[in-house]
N, C-alpha and C positions, 0 to 999 in steps of 0.2 A: 855336133853342137860346139865343138872346140873352136871353130872360126866365128861363131855367131855370138853376138852380145844380146843377152836377153834383157828386156826392160825389167826393172826391179820388181814391180808389182806382179808381172807375169811370172817371173821366176819364183817369187814367194808363193803365189797361188799354185803353181805347178808342183812345187815341193810338198804341198799339202795334199796332193792327189796322185798317189802312186800309179794308178792305172793311166791317168792322163799323161804323166811323165813318160811312162813306157811307150805310149802311143806316139807322143811327140818325137821321142828319140828314134822311133822306127820309120818316121816319115822321110820323104825325099827332101833334098835341099830346097827345091822349089815350093813344096808344100809347107815347109817350115817358114820360108820367107813370106808366103801368103798369110800365114797365121800371124807372124810378127807385124805385118802391115795392118792387120785388123786391130792389134793392140793399140795402135796410135789413135784410134777413133773412140777408145773406151774412156769414159769419164768417171767411173766409180769402181770401188772395190767389188761390189756386187756384180757389176757387169763383167769384170775381169774373171771373177770366180765362175760365172755362167759360161764364159768362153772356155775356160780350162775344163770345167765339168763336161762341156760338149765334146771335148777331145776324146773322152772315154766312152761316149755313146757309140752304139753299133752303126748308126747311119751318119756318122761324121764325115764331112767333106771339107777339106781345106779351102776349096775354091768356090764354096757356095756362100 
């Protein structure tokens, strides 16, 4: 994550969900980039929180 700039809303939501943060940090660079691309289509705080919460779910896929 050192080379990657996180969108502010995504970073804040991620900081509030430890499991999601750990999952995000364990992902490959390509998976992280796919998730960051998804953040550009999000229009609300609730949508961002839902994306971050989905990171912690067992059936999460960065490419779906």
